[in-house]
PDB file of N, CA, C, O and CB in Angstrom:
ATOM      1  N   MET A   1     224.375 176.177 149.858  1.00  0.00           N
ATOM      2  CA  MET A   1     225.317 175.840 150.925  1.00  0.00           C
ATOM      3  C   MET A   1     224.806 174.655 151.753  1.00  0.00           C
ATOM      4  O   MET A   1     225.544 173.713 152.041  1.00  0.00           O
ATOM      5  CB  MET A   1     225.553 177.061 151.834  1.00  0.00           C
ATOM      6  N   TYR A   2     223.512 174.732 152.130  1.00  0.00           N
ATOM      7  CA  TYR A   2     222.920 173.650 152.921  1.00  0.00           C
ATOM      8  C   TYR A   2     222.996 172.318 152.173  1.00  0.00           C
ATOM      9  O   TYR A   2     223.314 171.286 152.765  1.00  0.00           O
ATOM     10  CB  TYR A   2     221.458 173.979 153.268  1.00  0.00           C
ATOM     11  N   LEU A   3     222.702 172.346 150.872  1.00  0.00           N
ATOM     12  CA  LEU A   3     222.711 171.110 150.092  1.00  0.00           C
ATOM     13  C   LEU A   3     224.101 170.496 150.007  1.00  0.00           C
ATOM     14  O   LEU A   3     224.238 169.273 150.019  1.00  0.00           O
ATOM     15  CB  LEU A   3     222.183 171.370 148.697  1.00  0.00           C
ATOM     16  N   LYS A   4     225.134 171.332 149.923  1.00  0.00           N
ATOM     17  CA  LYS A   4     226.505 170.811 149.894  1.00  0.00           C
ATOM     18  C   LYS A   4     226.866 170.160 151.218  1.00  0.00           C
ATOM     19  O   LYS A   4     227.507 169.109 151.243  1.00  0.00           O
ATOM     20  CB  LYS A   4     227.501 171.933 149.572  1.00  0.00           C
ATOM     21  N   ILE A   5     226.455 170.781 152.323  1.00  0.00           N
ATOM     22  CA  ILE A   5     226.742 170.214 153.651  1.00  0.00           C
ATOM     23  C   ILE A   5     225.973 168.908 153.829  1.00  0.00           C
ATOM     24  O   ILE A   5     226.524 167.913 154.298  1.00  0.00           O
ATOM     25  CB  ILE A   5     226.370 171.222 154.783  1.00  0.00           C
ATOM     26  N   LYS A   6     224.695 168.921 153.452  1.00  0.00           N
ATOM     27  CA  LYS A   6     223.892 167.713 153.568  1.00  0.00           C
ATOM     28  C   LYS A   6     224.475 166.594 152.715  1.00  0.00           C
ATOM     29  O   LYS A   6     224.560 165.451 153.165  1.00  0.00           O
ATOM     30  CB  LYS A   6     222.442 167.992 153.161  1.00  0.00           C
ATOM     31  N   ARG A   7     224.875 166.910 151.499  1.00  0.00           N
ATOM     32  CA  ARG A   7     225.478 165.917 150.603  1.00  0.00           C
ATOM     33  C   ARG A   7     226.751 165.338 151.225  1.00  0.00           C
ATOM     34  O   ARG A   7     226.980 164.131 151.159  1.00  0.00           O
ATOM     35  CB  ARG A   7     225.793 166.548 149.225  1.00  0.00           C
ATOM     36  N   GLY A   8     227.569 166.189 151.821  1.00  0.00           N
ATOM     37  CA  GLY A   8     228.800 165.729 152.464  1.00  0.00           C
ATOM     38  C   GLY A   8     228.521 164.817 153.651  1.00  0.00           C
ATOM     39  O   GLY A   8     229.171 163.785 153.820  1.00  0.00           O
ATOM     40  N   ILE A   9     227.541 165.209 154.477  1.00  0.00           N
ATOM     41  CA  ILE A   9     227.182 164.376 155.634  1.00  0.00           C
ATOM     42  C   ILE A   9     226.614 163.037 155.162  1.00  0.00           C
ATOM     43  O   ILE A   9     226.962 161.991 155.710  1.00  0.00           O
ATOM     44  CB  ILE A   9     226.153 165.110 156.541  1.00  0.00           C
ATOM     45  N   ASP A  10     225.748 163.060 154.156  1.00  0.00           N
ATOM     46  CA  ASP A  10     225.191 161.820 153.610  1.00  0.00           C
ATOM     47  C   ASP A  10     226.297 160.906 153.092  1.00  0.00           C
ATOM     48  O   ASP A  10     226.273 159.698 153.325  1.00  0.00           O
ATOM     49  CB  ASP A  10     224.193 162.131 152.485  1.00  0.00           C
ATOM     50  N   PHE A  11     227.263 161.489 152.389  1.00  0.00           N
ATOM     51  CA  PHE A  11     228.364 160.705 151.839  1.00  0.00           C
ATOM     52  C   PHE A  11     229.200 160.075 152.951  1.00  0.00           C
ATOM     53  O   PHE A  11     229.529 158.891 152.891  1.00  0.00           O
ATOM     54  CB  PHE A  11     229.248 161.583 150.947  1.00  0.00           C
ATOM     55  N   ILE A  12     229.538 160.859 153.951  1.00  0.00           N
ATOM     56  CA  ILE A  12     230.374 160.356 155.052  1.00  0.00           C
ATOM     57  C   ILE A  12     229.640 159.256 155.825  1.00  0.00           C
ATOM     58  O   ILE A  12     230.228 158.221 156.138  1.00  0.00           O
ATOM     59  CB  ILE A  12     230.767 161.510 156.010  1.00  0.00           C
ATOM     60  N   LEU A  13     228.358 159.478 156.132  1.00  0.00           N
ATOM     61  CA  LEU A  13     227.604 158.459 156.867  1.00  0.00           C
ATOM     62  C   LEU A  13     227.435 157.184 156.041  1.00  0.00           C
ATOM     63  O   LEU A  13     227.488 156.085 156.593  1.00  0.00           O
ATOM     64  CB  LEU A  13     226.230 159.005 157.271  1.00  0.00           C
ATOM     65  N   SER A  14     227.235 157.313 154.741  1.00  0.00           N
ATOM     66  CA  SER A  14     227.131 156.138 153.877  1.00  0.00           C
ATOM     67  C   SER A  14     228.444 155.367 153.837  1.00  0.00           C
ATOM     68  O   SER A  14     228.454 154.137 153.881  1.00  0.00           O
ATOM     69  CB  SER A  14     226.722 156.551 152.462  1.00  0.00           C
ATOM     70  N   LEU A  15     229.543 156.095 153.753  1.00  0.00           N
ATOM     71  CA  LEU A  15     230.856 155.461 153.734  1.00  0.00           C
ATOM     72  C   LEU A  15     231.121 154.718 155.043  1.00  0.00           C
ATOM     73  O   LEU A  15     231.617 153.591 155.032  1.00  0.00           O
ATOM     74  CB  LEU A  15     231.949 156.507 153.487  1.00  0.00           C
ATOM     75  N   ILE A  16     230.794 155.345 156.155  1.00  0.00           N
ATOM     76  CA  ILE A  16     230.970 154.695 157.460  1.00  0.00           C
ATOM     77  C   ILE A  16     230.098 153.439 157.535  1.00  0.00           C
ATOM     78  O   ILE A  16     230.544 152.395 158.011  1.00  0.00           O
ATOM     79  CB  ILE A  16     230.616 155.674 158.619  1.00  0.00           C
ATOM     80  N   GLY A  17     228.845 153.549 157.060  1.00  0.00           N
ATOM     81  CA  GLY A  17     227.949 152.396 157.067  1.00  0.00           C
ATOM     82  C   GLY A  17     228.485 151.242 156.237  1.00  0.00           C
ATOM     83  O   GLY A  17     228.421 150.085 156.651  1.00  0.00           O
ATOM     84  N   LEU A  18     229.017 151.567 155.057  1.00  0.00           N
ATOM     85  CA  LEU A  18     229.593 150.517 154.207  1.00  0.00           C
ATOM     86  C   LEU A  18     230.791 149.850 154.871  1.00  0.00           C
ATOM     87  O   LEU A  18     230.942 148.630 154.805  1.00  0.00           O
ATOM     88  CB  LEU A  18     230.009 151.097 152.857  1.00  0.00           C
ATOM     89  N   ILE A  19     231.631 150.638 155.503  1.00  0.00           N
ATOM     90  CA  ILE A  19     232.817 150.089 156.169  1.00  0.00           C
ATOM     91  C   ILE A  19     232.408 149.187 157.329  1.00  0.00           C
ATOM     92  O   ILE A  19     232.965 148.103 157.503  1.00  0.00           O
ATOM     93  CB  ILE A  19     233.733 151.227 156.674  1.00  0.00           C
ATOM     94  N   VAL A  20     231.432 149.635 158.124  1.00  0.00           N
ATOM     95  CA  VAL A  20     230.989 148.861 159.283  1.00  0.00           C
ATOM     96  C   VAL A  20     230.305 147.563 158.835  1.00  0.00           C
ATOM     97  O   VAL A  20     230.493 146.515 159.453  1.00  0.00           O
ATOM     98  CB  VAL A  20     230.028 149.700 160.156  1.00  0.00           C
ATOM     99  N   LEU A  21     229.519 147.635 157.767  1.00  0.00           N
ATOM    100  CA  LEU A  21     228.768 146.470 157.321  1.00  0.00           C
ATOM    101  C   LEU A  21     229.526 145.573 156.344  1.00  0.00           C
ATOM    102  O   LEU A  21     229.025 144.507 155.985  1.00  0.00           O
ATOM    103  CB  LEU A  21     227.504 146.918 156.689  1.00  0.00           C
ATOM    104  N   ALA A  22     230.701 145.970 155.912  1.00  0.00           N
ATOM    105  CA  ALA A  22     231.476 145.190 154.937  1.00  0.00           C
ATOM    106  C   ALA A  22     231.708 143.742 155.369  1.00  0.00           C
ATOM    107  O   ALA A  22     231.544 142.842 154.546  1.00  0.00           O
ATOM    108  CB  ALA A  22     232.809 145.856 154.697  1.00  0.00           C
ATOM    109  N   PRO A  23     232.084 143.478 156.629  1.00  0.00           N
ATOM    110  CA  PRO A  23     232.277 142.060 157.019  1.00  0.00           C
ATOM    111  C   PRO A  23     230.996 141.228 156.879  1.00  0.00           C
ATOM    112  O   PRO A  23     231.049 140.062 156.488  1.00  0.00           O
ATOM    113  CB  PRO A  23     232.774 141.980 158.467  1.00  0.00           C
ATOM    114  N   ILE A  24     229.855 141.830 157.199  1.00  0.00           N
ATOM    115  CA  ILE A  24     228.589 141.114 157.069  1.00  0.00           C
ATOM    116  C   ILE A  24     228.294 140.855 155.595  1.00  0.00           C
ATOM    117  O   ILE A  24     227.846 139.767 155.232  1.00  0.00           O
ATOM    118  CB  ILE A  24     227.433 141.913 157.724  1.00  0.00           C
ATOM    119  N   PHE A  25     228.545 141.851 154.746  1.00  0.00           N
ATOM    120  CA  PHE A  25     228.333 141.680 153.311  1.00  0.00           C
ATOM    121  C   PHE A  25     229.217 140.568 152.756  1.00  0.00           C
ATOM    122  O   PHE A  25     228.772 139.775 151.926  1.00  0.00           O
ATOM    123  CB  PHE A  25     228.608 142.992 152.571  1.00  0.00           C
ATOM    124  N   ILE A  26     230.448 140.509 153.204  1.00  0.00           N
ATOM    125  CA  ILE A  26     231.367 139.473 152.716  1.00  0.00           C
ATOM    126  C   ILE A  26     230.869 138.087 153.107  1.00  0.00           C
ATOM    127  O   ILE A  26     230.902 137.163 152.295  1.00  0.00           O
ATOM    128  CB  ILE A  26     232.789 139.702 153.269  1.00  0.00           C
ATOM    129  N   VAL A  27     230.411 137.940 154.339  1.00  0.00           N
ATOM    130  CA  VAL A  27     229.864 136.654 154.784  1.00  0.00           C
ATOM    131  C   VAL A  27     228.636 136.287 153.956  1.00  0.00           C
ATOM    132  O   VAL A  27     228.490 135.137 153.542  1.00  0.00           O
ATOM    133  CB  VAL A  27     229.503 136.705 156.287  1.00  0.00           C
ATOM    134  N   LEU A  28     227.757 137.247 153.714  1.00  0.00           N
ATOM    135  CA  LEU A  28     226.562 136.987 152.910  1.00  0.00           C
ATOM    136  C   LEU A  28     226.919 136.583 151.482  1.00  0.00           C
ATOM    137  O   LEU A  28     226.308 135.675 150.919  1.00  0.00           O
ATOM    138  CB  LEU A  28     225.664 138.221 152.890  1.00  0.00           C
ATOM    139  N   ILE A  29     227.901 137.252 150.905  1.00  0.00           N
ATOM    140  CA  ILE A  29     228.339 136.910 149.557  1.00  0.00           C
ATOM    141  C   ILE A  29     228.845 135.475 149.507  1.00  0.00           C
ATOM    142  O   ILE A  29     228.513 134.733 148.583  1.00  0.00           O
ATOM    143  CB  ILE A  29     229.430 137.877 149.083  1.00  0.00           C
ATOM    144  N   ILE A  30     229.632 135.087 150.475  1.00  0.00           N
ATOM    145  CA  ILE A  30     230.176 133.725 150.516  1.00  0.00           C
ATOM    146  C   ILE A  30     229.054 132.702 150.673  1.00  0.00           C
ATOM    147  O   ILE A  30     229.054 131.672 149.999  1.00  0.00           O
ATOM    148  CB  ILE A  30     231.190 133.582 151.669  1.00  0.00           C
ATOM    149  N   VAL A  31     228.101 132.984 151.560  1.00  0.00           N
ATOM    150  CA  VAL A  31     226.981 132.059 151.782  1.00  0.00           C
ATOM    151  C   VAL A  31     226.141 131.911 150.516  1.00  0.00           C
ATOM    152  O   VAL A  31     225.740 130.803 150.161  1.00  0.00           O
ATOM    153  CB  VAL A  31     226.098 132.548 152.949  1.00  0.00           C
ATOM    154  N   ILE A  32     225.874 133.022 149.837  1.00  0.00           N
ATOM    155  CA  ILE A  32     225.086 132.973 148.604  1.00  0.00           C
ATOM    156  C   ILE A  32     225.816 132.170 147.531  1.00  0.00           C
ATOM    157  O   ILE A  32     225.199 131.353 146.848  1.00  0.00           O
ATOM    158  CB  ILE A  32     224.791 134.397 148.094  1.00  0.00           C
ATOM    159  N   LYS A  33     227.119 132.391 147.374  1.00  0.00           N
ATOM    160  CA  LYS A  33     227.888 131.664 146.357  1.00  0.00           C
ATOM    161  C   LYS A  33     227.948 130.164 146.668  1.00  0.00           C
ATOM    162  O   LYS A  33     227.920 129.343 145.751  1.00  0.00           O
ATOM    163  CB  LYS A  33     229.312 132.237 146.258  1.00  0.00           C
ATOM    164  N   LEU A  34     228.030 129.806 147.933  1.00  0.00           N
ATOM    165  CA  LEU A  34     228.068 128.393 148.297  1.00  0.00           C
ATOM    166  C   LEU A  34     226.708 127.727 148.089  1.00  0.00           C
ATOM    167  O   LEU A  34     226.632 126.536 147.789  1.00  0.00           O
ATOM    168  CB  LEU A  34     228.513 128.236 149.751  1.00  0.00           C
ATOM    169  N   ASP A  35     225.642 128.500 148.251  1.00  0.00           N
ATOM    170  CA  ASP A  35     224.298 127.951 148.189  1.00  0.00           C
ATOM    171  C   ASP A  35     223.751 127.859 146.768  1.00  0.00           C
ATOM    172  O   ASP A  35     223.026 126.916 146.448  1.00  0.00           O
ATOM    173  CB  ASP A  35     223.380 128.781 149.025  1.00  0.00           C
ATOM    174  N   SER A  36     224.086 128.825 145.907  1.00  0.00           N
ATOM    175  CA  SER A  36     223.508 128.815 144.561  1.00  0.00           C
ATOM    176  C   SER A  36     224.592 129.054 143.511  1.00  0.00           C
ATOM    177  O   SER A  36     225.569 129.758 143.766  1.00  0.00           O
ATOM    178  CB  SER A  36     222.401 129.885 144.437  1.00  0.00           C
ATOM    179  N   PRO A  37     224.410 128.457 142.321  1.00  0.00           N
ATOM    180  CA  PRO A  37     225.432 128.582 141.286  1.00  0.00           C
ATOM    181  C   PRO A  37     225.403 129.918 140.540  1.00  0.00           C
ATOM    182  O   PRO A  37     226.355 130.247 139.833  1.00  0.00           O
ATOM    183  CB  PRO A  37     225.276 127.468 140.304  1.00  0.00           C
ATOM    184  N   GLY A  38     224.341 130.676 140.687  1.00  0.00           N
ATOM    185  CA  GLY A  38     224.197 131.921 139.943  1.00  0.00           C
ATOM    186  C   GLY A  38     225.029 133.049 140.534  1.00  0.00           C
ATOM    187  O   GLY A  38     225.781 132.851 141.488  1.00  0.00           O
ATOM    188  N   PRO A  39     224.883 134.233 139.953  1.00  0.00           N
ATOM    189  CA  PRO A  39     225.622 135.396 140.453  1.00  0.00           C
ATOM    190  C   PRO A  39     225.067 135.873 141.800  1.00  0.00           C
ATOM    191  O   PRO A  39     223.922 135.586 142.149  1.00  0.00           O
ATOM    192  CB  PRO A  39     225.569 136.540 139.427  1.00  0.00           C
ATOM    193  N   VAL A  40     225.882 136.594 142.534  1.00  0.00           N
ATOM    194  CA  VAL A  40     225.460 137.127 143.829  1.00  0.00           C
ATOM    195  C   VAL A  40     224.427 138.231 143.633  1.00  0.00           C
ATOM    196  O   VAL A  40     223.431 138.287 144.354  1.00  0.00           O
ATOM    197  CB  VAL A  40     226.672 137.660 144.621  1.00  0.00           C
ATOM    198  N   LEU A  41     224.659 139.094 142.675  1.00  0.00           N
ATOM    199  CA  LEU A  41     223.730 140.178 142.381  1.00  0.00           C
ATOM    200  C   LEU A  41     222.915 139.822 141.146  1.00  0.00           C
ATOM    201  O   LEU A  41     223.469 139.447 140.112  1.00  0.00           O
ATOM    202  CB  LEU A  41     224.484 141.516 142.175  1.00  0.00           C
ATOM    203  N   PHE A  42     221.616 139.940 141.259  1.00  0.00           N
ATOM    204  CA  PHE A  42     220.719 139.639 140.147  1.00  0.00           C
ATOM    205  C   PHE A  42     220.641 140.848 139.230  1.00  0.00           C
ATOM    206  O   PHE A  42     220.351 141.957 139.679  1.00  0.00           O
ATOM    207  CB  PHE A  42     219.308 139.242 140.657  1.00  0.00           C
ATOM    208  N   LYS A  43     220.899 140.634 137.944  1.00  0.00           N
ATOM    209  CA  LYS A  43     220.795 141.711 136.962  1.00  0.00           C
ATOM    210  C   LYS A  43     219.689 141.364 135.986  1.00  0.00           C
ATOM    211  O   LYS A  43     219.483 140.200 135.641  1.00  0.00           O
ATOM    212  CB  LYS A  43     222.144 141.938 136.218  1.00  0.00           C
ATOM    213  N   GLN A  44     218.981 142.398 135.545  1.00  0.00           N
ATOM    214  CA  GLN A  44     217.862 142.185 134.652  1.00  0.00           C
ATOM    215  C   GLN A  44     217.849 143.292 133.603  1.00  0.00           C
ATOM    216  O   GLN A  44     218.040 144.465 133.924  1.00  0.00           O
ATOM    217  CB  GLN A  44     216.526 142.144 135.435  1.00  0.00           C
ATOM    218  N   LYS A  45     217.624 142.911 132.351  1.00  0.00           N
ATOM    219  CA  LYS A  45     217.481 143.908 131.301  1.00  0.00           C
ATOM    220  C   LYS A  45     216.094 144.509 131.392  1.00  0.00           C
ATOM    221  O   LYS A  45     215.103 143.789 131.516  1.00  0.00           O
ATOM    222  CB  LYS A  45     217.729 143.293 129.901  1.00  0.00           C
ATOM    223  N   ARG A  46     216.023 145.827 131.330  1.00  0.00           N
ATOM    224  CA  ARG A  46     214.732 146.497 131.385  1.00  0.00           C
ATOM    225  C   ARG A  46     214.586 147.421 130.204  1.00  0.00           C
ATOM    226  O   ARG A  46     215.549 148.042 129.755  1.00  0.00           O
ATOM    227  CB  ARG A  46     214.568 147.270 132.693  1.00  0.00           C
ATOM    228  N   ILE A  47     213.377 147.505 129.712  1.00  0.00           N
ATOM    229  CA  ILE A  47     213.107 148.398 128.602  1.00  0.00           C
ATOM    230  C   ILE A  47     212.941 149.800 129.161  1.00  0.00           C
ATOM    231  O   ILE A  47     212.298 149.990 130.194  1.00  0.00           O
ATOM    232  CB  ILE A  47     211.845 147.951 127.804  1.00  0.00           C
ATOM    233  N   GLY A  48     213.515 150.773 128.487  1.00  0.00           N
ATOM    234  CA  GLY A  48     213.460 152.152 128.950  1.00  0.00           C
ATOM    235  C   GLY A  48     212.069 152.746 128.936  1.00  0.00           C
ATOM    236  O   GLY A  48     211.146 152.171 128.359  1.00  0.00           O
ATOM    237  N   ILE A  49     211.922 153.878 129.562  1.00  0.00           N
ATOM    238  CA  ILE A  49     210.626 154.520 129.725  1.00  0.00           C
ATOM    239  C   ILE A  49     209.982 154.904 128.393  1.00  0.00           C
ATOM    240  O   ILE A  49     208.756 154.880 128.287  1.00  0.00           O
ATOM    241  CB  ILE A  49     210.773 155.745 130.587  1.00  0.00           C
ATOM    242  N   HIS A  50     210.761 155.253 127.387  1.00  0.00           N
ATOM    243  CA  HIS A  50     210.200 155.695 126.115  1.00  0.00           C
ATOM    244  C   HIS A  50     210.281 154.618 125.027  1.00  0.00           C
ATOM    245  O   HIS A  50     210.090 154.928 123.851  1.00  0.00           O
ATOM    246  CB  HIS A  50     210.915 156.944 125.651  1.00  0.00           C
ATOM    247  N   LYS A  51     210.555 153.381 125.388  1.00  0.00           N
ATOM    248  CA  LYS A  51     210.731 152.315 124.400  1.00  0.00           C
ATOM    249  C   LYS A  51     209.435 151.551 124.137  1.00  0.00           C
ATOM    250  O   LYS A  51     209.329 150.875 123.114  1.00  0.00           O
ATOM    251  CB  LYS A  51     211.807 151.349 124.865  1.00  0.00           C
ATOM    252  N   THR A  52     208.447 151.637 125.029  1.00  0.00           N
ATOM    253  CA  THR A  52     207.246 150.831 124.849  1.00  0.00           C
ATOM    254  C   THR A  52     205.998 151.586 125.306  1.00  0.00           C
ATOM    255  O   THR A  52     206.025 152.302 126.307  1.00  0.00           O
ATOM    256  CB  THR A  52     207.375 149.514 125.616  1.00  0.00           C
ATOM    257  N   CYS A  53     204.941 151.424 124.585  1.00  0.00           N
ATOM    258  CA  CYS A  53     203.652 152.032 124.910  1.00  0.00           C
ATOM    259  C   CYS A  53     203.005 151.327 126.100  1.00  0.00           C
ATOM    260  O   CYS A  53     202.309 151.956 126.896  1.00  0.00           O
ATOM    261  CB  CYS A  53     202.714 151.989 123.693  1.00  0.00           C
ATOM    262  N   THR A  54     203.235 150.028 126.217  1.00  0.00           N
ATOM    263  CA  THR A  54     202.635 149.248 127.296  1.00  0.00           C
ATOM    264  C   THR A  54     203.096 149.743 128.659  1.00  0.00           C
ATOM    265  O   THR A  54     202.307 149.811 129.602  1.00  0.00           O
ATOM    266  CB  THR A  54     202.974 147.771 127.136  1.00  0.00           C
ATOM    267  N   GLY A  55     204.360 150.084 128.759  1.00  0.00           N
ATOM    268  CA  GLY A  55     204.892 150.576 130.029  1.00  0.00           C
ATOM    269  C   GLY A  55     204.188 151.839 130.487  1.00  0.00           C
ATOM    270  O   GLY A  55     203.932 152.016 131.678  1.00  0.00           O
ATOM    271  N   LYS A  56     203.878 152.706 129.559  1.00  0.00           N
ATOM    272  CA  LYS A  56     203.184 153.956 129.884  1.00  0.00           C
ATOM    273  C   LYS A  56     201.802 153.652 130.478  1.00  0.00           C
ATOM    274  O   LYS A  56     201.390 154.267 131.461  1.00  0.00           O
ATOM    275  CB  LYS A  56     203.046 154.851 128.618  1.00  0.00           C
ATOM    276  N   ILE A  57     201.108 152.712 129.876  1.00  0.00           N
ATOM    277  CA  ILE A  57     199.774 152.330 130.356  1.00  0.00           C
ATOM    278  C   ILE A  57     199.878 151.683 131.737  1.00  0.00           C
ATOM    279  O   ILE A  57     199.077 151.980 132.623  1.00  0.00           O
ATOM    280  CB  ILE A  57     199.086 151.360 129.355  1.00  0.00           C
ATOM    281  N   LEU A  58     200.864 150.798 131.922  1.00  0.00           N
ATOM    282  CA  LEU A  58     201.026 150.119 133.206  1.00  0.00           C
ATOM    283  C   LEU A  58     201.373 151.097 134.320  1.00  0.00           C
ATOM    284  O   LEU A  58     200.892 150.955 135.445  1.00  0.00           O
ATOM    285  CB  LEU A  58     202.103 149.049 133.103  1.00  0.00           C
ATOM    286  N   ARG A  59     202.206 152.090 134.016  1.00  0.00           N
ATOM    287  CA  ARG A  59     202.559 153.075 135.036  1.00  0.00           C
ATOM    288  C   ARG A  59     201.369 153.943 135.419  1.00  0.00           C
ATOM    289  O   ARG A  59     201.233 154.321 136.583  1.00  0.00           O
ATOM    290  CB  ARG A  59     203.698 153.952 134.547  1.00  0.00           C
ATOM    291  N   LYS A  60     200.509 154.264 134.467  1.00  0.00           N
ATOM    292  CA  LYS A  60     199.351 155.104 134.760  1.00  0.00           C
ATOM    293  C   LYS A  60     198.275 154.351 135.527  1.00  0.00           C
ATOM    294  O   LYS A  60     197.656 154.915 136.429  1.00  0.00           O
ATOM    295  CB  LYS A  60     198.770 155.654 133.476  1.00  0.00           C
ATOM    296  N   THR A  61     198.042 153.090 135.188  1.00  0.00           N
ATOM    297  CA  THR A  61     196.941 152.345 135.794  1.00  0.00           C
ATOM    298  C   THR A  61     197.350 151.525 137.011  1.00  0.00           C
ATOM    299  O   THR A  61     196.495 151.202 137.835  1.00  0.00           O
ATOM    300  CB  THR A  61     196.334 151.441 134.775  1.00  0.00           C
ATOM    301  N   SER A  62     198.611 151.180 137.152  1.00  0.00           N
ATOM    302  CA  SER A  62     199.152 150.390 138.273  1.00  0.00           C
ATOM    303  C   SER A  62     198.363 149.102 138.542  1.00  0.00           C
ATOM    304  O   SER A  62     197.923 148.893 139.673  1.00  0.00           O
ATOM    305  CB  SER A  62     199.169 151.237 139.534  1.00  0.00           C
ATOM    306  N   PRO A  63     198.172 148.239 137.547  1.00  0.00           N
ATOM    307  CA  PRO A  63     197.397 147.010 137.789  1.00  0.00           C
ATOM    308  C   PRO A  63     198.113 146.027 138.710  1.00  0.00           C
ATOM    309  O   PRO A  63     197.481 145.121 139.253  1.00  0.00           O
ATOM    310  CB  PRO A  63     197.091 146.326 136.471  1.00  0.00           C
ATOM    311  N   TYR A  64     199.402 146.189 138.891  1.00  0.00           N
ATOM    312  CA  TYR A  64     200.153 145.280 139.755  1.00  0.00           C
ATOM    313  C   TYR A  64     199.772 145.466 141.218  1.00  0.00           C
ATOM    314  O   TYR A  64     200.143 144.643 142.055  1.00  0.00           O
ATOM    315  CB  TYR A  64     201.653 145.495 139.575  1.00  0.00           C
ATOM    316  N   LYS A  65     199.044 146.526 141.544  1.00  0.00           N
ATOM    317  CA  LYS A  65     198.615 146.753 142.925  1.00  0.00           C
ATOM    318  C   LYS A  65     197.305 146.044 143.249  1.00  0.00           C
ATOM    319  O   LYS A  65     196.916 145.998 144.416  1.00  0.00           O
ATOM    320  CB  LYS A  65     198.465 148.239 143.184  1.00  0.00           C
ATOM    321  N   LEU A  66     196.626 145.500 142.275  1.00  0.00           N
ATOM    322  CA  LEU A  66     195.350 144.826 142.506  1.00  0.00           C
ATOM    323  C   LEU A  66     195.447 143.660 143.488  1.00  0.00           C
ATOM    324  O   LEU A  66     194.582 143.548 144.357  1.00  0.00           O
ATOM    325  CB  LEU A  66     194.802 144.332 141.203  1.00  0.00           C
ATOM    326  N   PRO A  67     196.447 142.791 143.398  1.00  0.00           N
ATOM    327  CA  PRO A  67     196.532 141.699 144.385  1.00  0.00           C
ATOM    328  C   PRO A  67     196.660 142.215 145.817  1.00  0.00           C
ATOM    329  O   PRO A  67     196.169 141.572 146.745  1.00  0.00           O
ATOM    330  CB  PRO A  67     197.718 140.797 144.063  1.00  0.00           C
ATOM    331  N   GLN A  68     197.307 143.358 146.013  1.00  0.00           N
ATOM    332  CA  GLN A  68     197.416 143.930 147.351  1.00  0.00           C
ATOM    333  C   GLN A  68     196.048 144.351 147.872  1.00  0.00           C
ATOM    334  O   GLN A  68     195.729 144.142 149.042  1.00  0.00           O
ATOM    335  CB  GLN A  68     198.373 145.126 147.347  1.00  0.00           C
ATOM    336  N   ILE A  69     195.248 144.942 146.999  1.00  0.00           N
ATOM    337  CA  ILE A  69     193.904 145.374 147.399  1.00  0.00           C
ATOM    338  C   ILE A  69     193.046 144.164 147.746  1.00  0.00           C
ATOM    339  O   ILE A  69     192.315 144.176 148.736  1.00  0.00           O
ATOM    340  CB  ILE A  69     193.235 146.202 146.276  1.00  0.00           C
ATOM    341  N   ILE A  70     193.139 143.122 146.929  1.00  0.00           N
ATOM    342  CA  ILE A  70     192.379 141.892 147.204  1.00  0.00           C
ATOM    343  C   ILE A  70     192.814 141.300 148.539  1.00  0.00           C
ATOM    344  O   ILE A  70     191.979 140.837 149.316  1.00  0.00           O
ATOM    345  CB  ILE A  70     192.574 140.852 146.065  1.00  0.00           C
ATOM    346  N   ASN A  71     194.110 141.314 148.806  1.00  0.00           N
ATOM    347  CA  ASN A  71     194.636 140.828 150.084  1.00  0.00           C
ATOM    348  C   ASN A  71     194.043 141.600 151.255  1.00  0.00           C
ATOM    349  O   ASN A  71     193.651 141.009 152.261  1.00  0.00           O
ATOM    350  CB  ASN A  71     196.162 140.936 150.107  1.00  0.00           C
ATOM    351  N   ILE A  72     193.980 142.908 151.123  1.00  0.00           N
ATOM    352  CA  ILE A  72     193.444 143.743 152.206  1.00  0.00           C
ATOM    353  C   ILE A  72     191.961 143.451 152.418  1.00  0.00           C
ATOM    354  O   ILE A  72     191.504 143.373 153.559  1.00  0.00           O
ATOM    355  CB  ILE A  72     193.653 145.245 151.893  1.00  0.00           C
ATOM    356  N   LEU A  73     191.214 143.290 151.341  1.00  0.00           N
ATOM    357  CA  LEU A  73     189.776 143.080 151.459  1.00  0.00           C
ATOM    358  C   LEU A  73     189.410 141.724 152.072  1.00  0.00           C
ATOM    359  O   LEU A  73     188.465 141.635 152.856  1.00  0.00           O
ATOM    360  CB  LEU A  73     189.139 143.207 150.103  1.00  0.00           C
ATOM    361  N   PHE A  74     190.140 140.686 151.724  1.00  0.00           N
ATOM    362  CA  PHE A  74     189.748 139.349 152.115  1.00  0.00           C
ATOM    363  C   PHE A  74     190.590 138.730 153.225  1.00  0.00           C
ATOM    364  O   PHE A  74     190.397 137.557 153.543  1.00  0.00           O
ATOM    365  CB  PHE A  74     189.794 138.479 150.941  1.00  0.00           C
ATOM    366  N   CYS A  75     191.493 139.457 153.810  1.00  0.00           N
ATOM    367  CA  CYS A  75     192.299 138.889 154.901  1.00  0.00           C
ATOM    368  C   CYS A  75     192.010 139.553 156.222  1.00  0.00           C
ATOM    369  O   CYS A  75     192.603 139.192 157.238  1.00  0.00           O
ATOM    370  CB  CYS A  75     193.773 139.010 154.590  1.00  0.00           C
TER     371      CYS A  75
END
């Protein structure tokens, strides 16, 4: 019961937020289209979780976080 009520409240608040922010989104879309020739939303093809062995290793080791650690140590 609680989850249904929470889901309903989340949906209503999200809908209100979208309605309130729609004019700002429209202005941003127009500005982006005038500024760059590409699409407004960037889409990227991604390989699924079970399609590659490399992804499994990268998710376990998280090497992409190393530059953040270096930043913390030397800044």
